[in-house]
N, CA, C and O atoms as a GROMACS GRO file, in nm:
protein
  376
    1MET      N    1   5.770  -0.785   2.676
    1MET     CA    2   5.822  -0.869   2.570
    1MET      C    3   5.712  -0.958   2.515
    1MET      O    4   5.699  -0.974   2.393
    2LYS      N    5   5.633  -1.016   2.604
    2LYS     CA    6   5.525  -1.103   2.560
    2LYS      C    7   5.419  -1.023   2.483
    2LYS      O    8   5.356  -1.075   2.391
    3LYS      N    9   5.400  -0.896   2.523
    3LYS     CA   10   5.300  -0.811   2.459
    3LYS      C   11   5.341  -0.779   2.316
    3LYS      O   12   5.256  -0.775   2.227
    4THR      N   13   5.467  -0.756   2.292
    4THR     CA   14   5.513  -0.725   2.157
    4THR      C   15   5.506  -0.847   2.067
    4THR      O   16   5.478  -0.834   1.948
    5LYS      N   17   5.530  -0.966   2.122
    5LYS     CA   18   5.518  -1.088   2.041
    5LYS      C   19   5.372  -1.108   1.997
    5LYS      O   20   5.346  -1.149   1.884
    6THR      N   21   5.281  -1.080   2.086
    6THR     CA   22   5.139  -1.093   2.053
    6THR      C   23   5.101  -0.991   1.946
    6THR      O   24   5.025  -1.022   1.854
    7THR      N   25   5.152  -0.871   1.958
    7THR     CA   26   5.123  -0.767   1.860
    7THR      C   27   5.177  -0.806   1.723
    7THR      O   28   5.108  -0.792   1.622
    8TYR      N   29   5.302  -0.856   1.720
    8TYR     CA   30   5.360  -0.900   1.592
    8TYR      C   31   5.282  -1.016   1.532
    8TYR      O   32   5.264  -1.023   1.410
    9ALA      N   33   5.236  -1.106   1.615
    9ALA     CA   34   5.159  -1.221   1.565
    9ALA      C   35   5.027  -1.173   1.505
    9ALA      O   36   4.985  -1.223   1.401
   10LEU      N   37   4.963  -1.077   1.569
   10LEU     CA   38   4.838  -1.023   1.515
   10LEU      C   39   4.861  -0.950   1.383
   10LEU      O   40   4.780  -0.962   1.291
   11ILE      N   41   4.967  -0.875   1.372
   11ILE     CA   42   4.998  -0.803   1.248
   11ILE      C   43   5.024  -0.901   1.135
   11ILE      O   44   4.973  -0.884   1.025
   12ILE      N   45   5.103  -1.005   1.162
   12ILE     CA   46   5.134  -1.106   1.060
   12ILE      C   47   5.007  -1.179   1.018
   12ILE      O   48   4.984  -1.204   0.900
   13LEU      N   49   4.925  -1.213   1.114
   13LEU     CA   50   4.799  -1.280   1.084
   13LEU      C   51   4.708  -1.192   0.999
   13LEU      O   52   4.644  -1.241   0.906
   14SER      N   53   4.701  -1.062   1.029
   14SER     CA   54   4.619  -0.970   0.952
   14SER      C   55   4.669  -0.959   0.809
   14SER      O   56   4.589  -0.956   0.715
   15VAL      N   57   4.800  -0.953   0.791
   15VAL     CA   58   4.859  -0.944   0.657
   15VAL      C   59   4.829  -1.072   0.579
   15VAL      O   60   4.798  -1.065   0.460
   16LEU      N   61   4.838  -1.187   0.643
   16LEU     CA   62   4.808  -1.313   0.575
   16LEU      C   63   4.662  -1.320   0.532
   16LEU      O   64   4.631  -1.366   0.422
   17VAL      N   65   4.573  -1.274   0.617
   17VAL     CA   66   4.430  -1.273   0.583
   17VAL      C   67   4.406  -1.182   0.464
   17VAL      O   68   4.330  -1.218   0.374
   18LEU      N   69   4.469  -1.065   0.462
   18LEU     CA   70   4.454  -0.973   0.349
   18LEU      C   71   4.508  -1.034   0.219
   18LEU      O   72   4.446  -1.020   0.114
   19LEU      N   73   4.621  -1.102   0.228
   19LEU     CA   74   4.678  -1.164   0.108
   19LEU      C   75   4.590  -1.278   0.056
   19LEU      O   76   4.573  -1.294  -0.064
   20ILE      N   77   4.535  -1.357   0.147
   20ILE     CA   78   4.450  -1.469   0.105
   20ILE      C   79   4.323  -1.419   0.039
   20ILE      O   80   4.280  -1.474  -0.062
   21THR      N   81   4.262  -1.315   0.096
   21THR     CA   82   4.139  -1.264   0.036
   21THR      C   83   4.166  -1.190  -0.094
   21THR      O   84   4.081  -1.188  -0.182
   22ALA      N   85   4.284  -1.130  -0.108
   22ALA     CA   86   4.318  -1.061  -0.232
   22ALA      C   87   4.345  -1.160  -0.345
   22ALA      O   88   4.320  -1.128  -0.461
   23CYS      N   89   4.396  -1.277  -0.314
   23CYS     CA   90   4.427  -1.376  -0.416
   23CYS      C   91   4.307  -1.463  -0.452
   23CYS      O   92   4.315  -1.547  -0.541
   24LYS      N   93   4.198  -1.442  -0.385
   24LYS     CA   94   4.078  -1.520  -0.411
   24LYS      C   95   4.028  -1.489  -0.552
   24LYS      O   96   4.018  -1.372  -0.589
   25PRO      N   97   3.997  -1.590  -0.630
   25PRO     CA   98   3.951  -1.563  -0.767
   25PRO      C   99   3.816  -1.491  -0.765
   25PRO      O  100   3.727  -1.523  -0.686
   26SER      N  101   3.803  -1.394  -0.854
   26SER     CA  102   3.678  -1.320  -0.860
   26SER      C  103   3.571  -1.404  -0.928
   26SER      O  104   3.601  -1.491  -1.010
   27GLN      N  105   3.448  -1.376  -0.893
   27GLN     CA  106   3.337  -1.451  -0.954
   27GLN      C  107   3.312  -1.397  -1.093
   27GLN      O  108   3.318  -1.276  -1.117
   28GLN      N  109   3.284  -1.486  -1.183
   28GLN     CA  110   3.255  -1.445  -1.319
   28GLN      C  111   3.112  -1.393  -1.326
   28GLN      O  112   3.023  -1.440  -1.256
   29GLU      N  113   3.093  -1.292  -1.412
   29GLU     CA  114   2.959  -1.240  -1.430
   29GLU      C  115   2.875  -1.341  -1.506
   29GLU      O  116   2.923  -1.402  -1.602
   30PRO      N  117   2.752  -1.360  -1.465
   30PRO     CA  118   2.668  -1.458  -1.533
   30PRO      C  119   2.638  -1.413  -1.677
   30PRO      O  120   2.620  -1.295  -1.705
   31VAL      N  121   2.632  -1.510  -1.764
   31VAL     CA  122   2.601  -1.483  -1.904
   31VAL      C  123   2.453  -1.514  -1.924
   31VAL      O  124   2.407  -1.624  -1.896
   32TYR      N  125   2.380  -1.414  -1.973
   32TYR     CA  126   2.237  -1.432  -1.994
   32TYR      C  127   2.210  -1.466  -2.139
   32TYR      O  128   2.265  -1.406  -2.230
   33THR      N  129   2.126  -1.563  -2.157
   33THR     CA  130   2.084  -1.598  -2.292
   33THR      C  131   1.965  -1.511  -2.331
   33THR      O  132   1.910  -1.440  -2.247
   34GLU      N  133   1.927  -1.516  -2.456
   34GLU     CA  134   1.815  -1.436  -2.503
   34GLU      C  135   1.686  -1.477  -2.435
   34GLU      O  136   1.601  -1.393  -2.406
   35GLU      N  137   1.671  -1.607  -2.410
   35GLU     CA  138   1.550  -1.656  -2.342
   35GLU      C  139   1.542  -1.603  -2.199
   35GLU      O  140   1.435  -1.568  -2.150
   36ASP      N  141   1.658  -1.599  -2.132
   36ASP     CA  142   1.660  -1.547  -1.995
   36ASP      C  143   1.620  -1.400  -1.992
   36ASP      O  144   1.541  -1.358  -1.907
   37LEU      N  145   1.674  -1.322  -2.086
   37LEU     CA  146   1.640  -1.181  -2.090
   37LEU      C  147   1.493  -1.161  -2.122
   37LEU      O  148   1.427  -1.075  -2.064
   38GLN      N  149   1.441  -1.240  -2.215
   38GLN     CA  150   1.300  -1.227  -2.251
   38GLN      C  151   1.211  -1.263  -2.132
   38GLN      O  152   1.110  -1.197  -2.108
   39ARG      N  153   1.247  -1.368  -2.058
   39ARG     CA  154   1.169  -1.407  -1.941
   39ARG      C  155   1.173  -1.298  -1.834
   39ARG      O  156   1.071  -1.270  -1.772
   40GLN      N  157   1.290  -1.237  -1.813
   40GLN     CA  158   1.300  -1.130  -1.713
   40GLN      C  159   1.217  -1.009  -1.754
   40GLN      O  160   1.155  -0.944  -1.669
   41VAL      N  161   1.215  -0.978  -1.884
   41VAL     CA  162   1.134  -0.865  -1.931
   41VAL      C  163   0.986  -0.894  -1.908
   41VAL      O  164   0.912  -0.807  -1.863
   42LEU      N  165   0.943  -1.016  -1.940
   42LEU     CA  166   0.802  -1.052  -1.920
   42LEU      C  167   0.765  -1.049  -1.772
   42LEU      O  168   0.656  -1.005  -1.736
   43GLU      N  169   0.854  -1.095  -1.686
   43GLU     CA  170   0.828  -1.091  -1.543
   43GLU      C  171   0.818  -0.947  -1.493
   43GLU      O  172   0.734  -0.916  -1.408
   44THR      N  173   0.903  -0.860  -1.545
   44THR     CA  174   0.898  -0.719  -1.506
   44THR      C  175   0.767  -0.655  -1.552
   44THR      O  176   0.705  -0.580  -1.477
   45GLN      N  177   0.726  -0.684  -1.675
   45GLN     CA  178   0.601  -0.629  -1.726
   45GLN      C  179   0.483  -0.680  -1.644
   45GLN      O  180   0.390  -0.604  -1.614
   46SER      N  181   0.485  -0.807  -1.610
   46SER     CA  182   0.377  -0.864  -1.529
   46SER      C  183   0.374  -0.800  -1.391
   46SER      O  184   0.266  -0.770  -1.339
   47ALA      N  185   0.489  -0.780  -1.332
   47ALA     CA  186   0.496  -0.718  -1.199
   47ALA      C  187   0.444  -0.574  -1.204
   47ALA      O  188   0.374  -0.531  -1.112
   48ARG      N  189   0.479  -0.501  -1.308
   48ARG     CA  190   0.431  -0.362  -1.320
   48ARG      C  191   0.280  -0.358  -1.340
   48ARG      O  192   0.212  -0.272  -1.283
   49ALA      N  193   0.227  -0.451  -1.420
   49ALA     CA  194   0.082  -0.456  -1.442
   49ALA      C  195   0.010  -0.488  -1.311
   49ALA      O  196  -0.094  -0.428  -1.281
   50THR      N  197   0.064  -0.581  -1.235
   50THR     CA  198   0.005  -0.616  -1.106
   50THR      C  199   0.010  -0.497  -1.010
   50THR      O  200  -0.088  -0.469  -0.940
   51GLN      N  201   0.123  -0.428  -1.007
   51GLN     CA  202   0.136  -0.311  -0.921
   51GLN      C  203   0.035  -0.204  -0.960
   51GLN      O  204  -0.027  -0.143  -0.873
   52PHE      N  205   0.017  -0.181  -1.089
   52PHE     CA  206  -0.078  -0.081  -1.136
   52PHE      C  207  -0.220  -0.120  -1.096
   52PHE      O  208  -0.298  -0.035  -1.052
   53ALA      N  209  -0.254  -0.248  -1.111
   53ALA     CA  210  -0.389  -0.294  -1.075
   53ALA      C  211  -0.414  -0.277  -0.926
   53ALA      O  212  -0.523  -0.235  -0.886
   54VAL      N  213  -0.316  -0.309  -0.844
   54VAL     CA  214  -0.332  -0.296  -0.699
   54VAL      C  215  -0.346  -0.149  -0.660
   54VAL      O  216  -0.429  -0.115  -0.576
   55GLU      N  217  -0.265  -0.062  -0.719
   55GLU     CA  218  -0.274   0.080  -0.687
   55GLU      C  219  -0.409   0.138  -0.731
   55GLU      O  220  -0.468   0.220  -0.661
   56THR      N  221  -0.458   0.094  -0.848
   56THR     CA  222  -0.588   0.141  -0.895
   56THR      C  223  -0.698   0.095  -0.801
   56THR      O  224  -0.787   0.173  -0.766
   57MET      N  225  -0.692  -0.032  -0.760
   57MET     CA  226  -0.794  -0.084  -0.669
   57MET      C  227  -0.790  -0.010  -0.536
   57MET      O  228  -0.894   0.020  -0.478
   58ALA      N  229  -0.670   0.019  -0.486
   58ALA     CA  230  -0.658   0.092  -0.360
   58ALA      C  231  -0.715   0.232  -0.373
   58ALA      O  232  -0.780   0.282  -0.280
   59ALA      N  233  -0.692   0.297  -0.487
   59ALA     CA  234  -0.746   0.431  -0.507
   59ALA      C  235  -0.899   0.428  -0.515
   59ALA      O  236  -0.966   0.515  -0.460
   60GLN      N  237  -0.952   0.328  -0.582
   60GLN     CA  238  -1.098   0.316  -0.590
   60GLN      C  239  -1.159   0.287  -0.454
   60GLN      O  240  -1.264   0.342  -0.419
   61LEU      N  241  -1.094   0.202  -0.377
   61LEU     CA  242  -1.143   0.170  -0.243
   61LEU      C  243  -1.138   0.294  -0.153
   61LEU      O  244  -1.230   0.317  -0.074
   62THR      N  245  -1.033   0.372  -0.167
   62THR     CA  246  -1.023   0.495  -0.089
   62THR      C  247  -1.133   0.592  -0.129
   62THR      O  248  -1.195   0.656  -0.043
   63ALA      N  249  -1.158   0.603  -0.259
   63ALA     CA  250  -1.263   0.695  -0.306
   63ALA      C  251  -1.400   0.648  -0.257
   63ALA      O  252  -1.485   0.731  -0.223
   64LEU      N  253  -1.422   0.518  -0.254
   64LEU     CA  254  -1.551   0.467  -0.209
   64LEU      C  255  -1.571   0.485  -0.059
   64LEU      O  256  -1.683   0.500  -0.012
   65SER      N  257  -1.462   0.482   0.016
   65SER     CA  258  -1.476   0.492   0.161
   65SER      C  259  -1.486   0.635   0.210
   65SER      O  260  -1.514   0.658   0.327
   66MET      N  261  -1.465   0.732   0.122
   66MET     CA  262  -1.477   0.872   0.162
   66MET      C  263  -1.623   0.910   0.175
   66MET      O  264  -1.706   0.868   0.094
   67PRO      N  265  -1.656   0.989   0.276
   67PRO     CA  266  -1.795   1.033   0.287
   67PRO      C  267  -1.829   1.131   0.174
   67PRO      O  268  -1.746   1.213   0.134
   68THR      N  269  -1.947   1.120   0.125
   68THR     CA  270  -1.990   1.209   0.018
   68THR      C  271  -2.093   1.306   0.070
   68THR      O  272  -2.163   1.277   0.168
   69PHE      N  273  -2.103   1.418   0.006
   69PHE     CA  274  -2.203   1.518   0.046
   69PHE      C  275  -2.330   1.487  -0.031
   69PHE      O  276  -2.332   1.491  -0.154
   70THR      N  277  -2.433   1.457   0.040
   70THR     CA  278  -2.563   1.431  -0.020
   70THR      C  279  -2.656   1.542   0.024
   70THR      O  280  -2.688   1.553   0.142
   71PRO      N  281  -2.700   1.624  -0.070
   71PRO     CA  282  -2.790   1.733  -0.028
   71PRO      C  283  -2.921   1.676   0.023
   71PRO      O  284  -2.969   1.574  -0.027
   72PRO      N  285  -2.977   1.740   0.122
   72PRO     CA  286  -3.103   1.687   0.177
   72PRO      C  287  -3.215   1.695   0.073
   72PRO      O  288  -3.225   1.792  -0.002
   73ILE      N  289  -3.295   1.594   0.069
   73ILE     CA  290  -3.407   1.589  -0.025
   73ILE      C  291  -3.524   1.659   0.042
   73ILE      O  292  -3.565   1.621   0.152
   74PRO      N  293  -3.579   1.761  -0.023
   74PRO     CA  294  -3.691   1.831   0.041
   74PRO      C  295  -3.814   1.741   0.048
   74PRO      O  296  -3.856   1.682  -0.052
   75THR      N  297  -3.867   1.730   0.163
   75THR     CA  298  -3.988   1.650   0.182
   75THR      C  299  -4.094   1.738   0.249
   75THR      O  300  -4.063   1.833   0.320
   76GLU      N  301  -4.215   1.703   0.224
   76GLU     CA  302  -4.323   1.777   0.287
   76GLU      C  303  -4.335   1.735   0.432
   76GLU      O  304  -4.326   1.617   0.466
   77ILE      N  305  -4.356   1.833   0.515
   77ILE     CA  306  -4.374   1.804   0.656
   77ILE      C  307  -4.522   1.771   0.675
   77ILE      O  308  -4.608   1.852   0.641
   78PRO      N  309  -4.552   1.656   0.728
   78PRO     CA  310  -4.692   1.621   0.745
   78PRO      C  311  -4.758   1.713   0.848
   78PRO      O  312  -4.707   1.733   0.958
   79THR      N  313  -4.869   1.767   0.810
   79THR     CA  314  -4.945   1.853   0.901
   79THR      C  315  -5.085   1.795   0.915
   79THR      O  316  -5.132   1.719   0.830
   80GLN      N  317  -5.149   1.834   1.022
   80GLN     CA  318  -5.286   1.788   1.040
   80GLN      C  319  -5.377   1.872   0.951
   80GLN      O  320  -5.356   1.991   0.932
   81ALA      N  321  -5.476   1.806   0.898
   81ALA     CA  322  -5.572   1.877   0.815
   81ALA      C  323  -5.655   1.968   0.903
   81ALA      O  324  -5.686   1.932   1.017
   82PRO      N  325  -5.691   2.084   0.853
   82PRO     CA  326  -5.774   2.173   0.936
   82PRO      C  327  -5.908   2.106   0.963
   82PRO      O  328  -5.957   2.030   0.880
   83PRO      N  329  -5.966   2.135   1.078
   83PRO     CA  330  -6.094   2.072   1.108
   83PRO      C  331  -6.202   2.119   1.011
   83PRO      O  332  -6.206   2.235   0.970
   84HIS      N  333  -6.288   2.027   0.975
   84HIS     CA  334  -6.396   2.061   0.884
   84HIS      C  335  -6.499   2.148   0.957
   84HIS      O  336  -6.530   2.123   1.074
   85PRO      N  337  -6.551   2.248   0.889
   85PRO     CA  338  -6.655   2.328   0.955
   85PRO      C  339  -6.781   2.244   0.973
   85PRO      O  340  -6.819   2.166   0.886
   86ARG      N  341  -6.842   2.260   1.084
   86ARG     CA  342  -6.961   2.180   1.112
   86ARG      C  343  -7.080   2.239   1.036
   86ARG      O  344  -7.097   2.360   1.026
   87LYS      N  345  -7.156   2.152   0.986
   87LYS     CA  346  -7.276   2.198   0.916
   87LYS      C  347  -7.385   2.237   1.015
   87LYS      O  348  -7.470   2.321   0.985
   88TYR      N  349  -7.384   2.176   1.129
   88TYR     CA  350  -7.488   2.201   1.229
   88TYR      C  351  -7.422   2.262   1.352
   88TYR      O  352  -7.306   2.233   1.382
   89PRO      N  353  -7.495   2.344   1.419
   89PRO     CA  354  -7.437   2.396   1.542
   89PRO      C  355  -7.425   2.282   1.642
   89PRO      O  356  -7.497   2.182   1.634
   90PRO      N  357  -7.336   2.297   1.734
   90PRO     CA  358  -7.318   2.189   1.831
   90PRO      C  359  -7.446   2.163   1.908
   90PRO      O  360  -7.528   2.254   1.924
   91TYR      N  361  -7.465   2.045   1.953
   91TYR     CA  362  -7.583   2.004   2.026
   91TYR      C  363  -7.597   2.081   2.152
   91TYR      O  364  -7.504   2.087   2.232
   92SER      N  365  -7.708   2.139   2.171
   92SER     CA  366  -7.732   2.212   2.295
   92SER      C  367  -7.849   2.147   2.369
   92SER      O  368  -7.937   2.089   2.307
   93SER      N  369  -7.849   2.156   2.494
   93SER     CA  370  -7.952   2.092   2.574
   93SER      C  371  -8.059   2.192   2.614
   93SER      O  372  -8.106   2.183   2.727
   94SER      N  373  -8.098   2.279   2.536
   94SER     CA  374  -8.203   2.375   2.571
   94SER      C  375  -8.339   2.323   2.548
   94SER      O  376  -8.436   2.394   2.573
   0.00000   0.00000   0.00000
């Protein structure tokens, strides 16, 4: 018996909550003036320009950080000059 009274009380309470929320006045949609719309458009354009600049900078930074292929520059290998021929025969102790 006590369980059914609790159940009925919960059902009545739920119905009252539904009725109270249904009777709640709806919020009116905000009315925008021409200045408000113009300001929002300018803010959107500014945000898009900033986003484009950041994406461009990120792409340039990525391109700069990539390794590049640099072909080897041909250089002469230093070699020793051939020995000069002697004009005189080597010193002999004869």
